[in-house]
C-alpha positions, 0 to 999 in steps of 0.5 A: 468521517466527512469525506471533505475531512479526508485529504490525500497528498503525496508526501514530503520528507518532513512526514518521515517522523509521523510516517514512521510512527504510523508504520510501526503502529500498523505493523502485523503479522496479518500484512507483514512478512518481516519483524515489526520495525524498531522504534524510529526506524526510517521510512524514506531511504534511497529505495524508498522515496517520499514521491512514491508514497500518497498519504491520508491525512485526517484532522491533520494528523497522517492516518494512512499511506500507500506506496506506489513504484515501478516493479522493476527498472525495465523499459519493457515494464514501464507501463506497470505500477506496483503497490508495495505497501498500504497502512491505515491507522487502526483508529480510523479503519472502516471508514474508506480511507484504505479505498481511498489510498487504493484509488489514489494509487490507481490515479497516480499510476494511470497519470504516470502513464501506466496501463496496469497496477499489480500487488502482492497480498498474504493469502490470510489477509482477508481484509486486504484481500476484500479491499482490493476486490472491491477496487477492481483488483483480480487474483492472477497468481499465487505462490503456495506457502511462500512465507513462514509467518508466525509459525505458519506457511502462507500463500503469496497472492498476485493481484491486478487491475487494468488502468485503461478502458 
């Protein structure tokens, strides 16, 4: 991949079908706590709107996304954003797209006035944890055996990154 080939852009409502296909294809017990979404299940709804998503587009095809939202509707928490979804097509993994999406999420959060960005990652998801650490996130907490996934108890790891100097 040449960096100039990669476009990171906001999602549009017309991206729904392609995004739904990517979401289903990228699903894994390594990263997801719910069963695989059925074919054709929409990604966008009243709680998941296109403005929350940044897409990675390579060769005109959506190959990844990150979703960034305020973690709560509270005014006292308005300075924080949370990554609530990151996916990269398996055919392009290992080329820096995940990192580009995480950095795009941080930039968007900072431009929106956030001072911090947080996320939750499953304890057994070592590739994602390495990616987030490489992007400056640090573990701030852990909920031991929070999920029972595919017959195994899995920790829920909370990570965060400061967006101000």
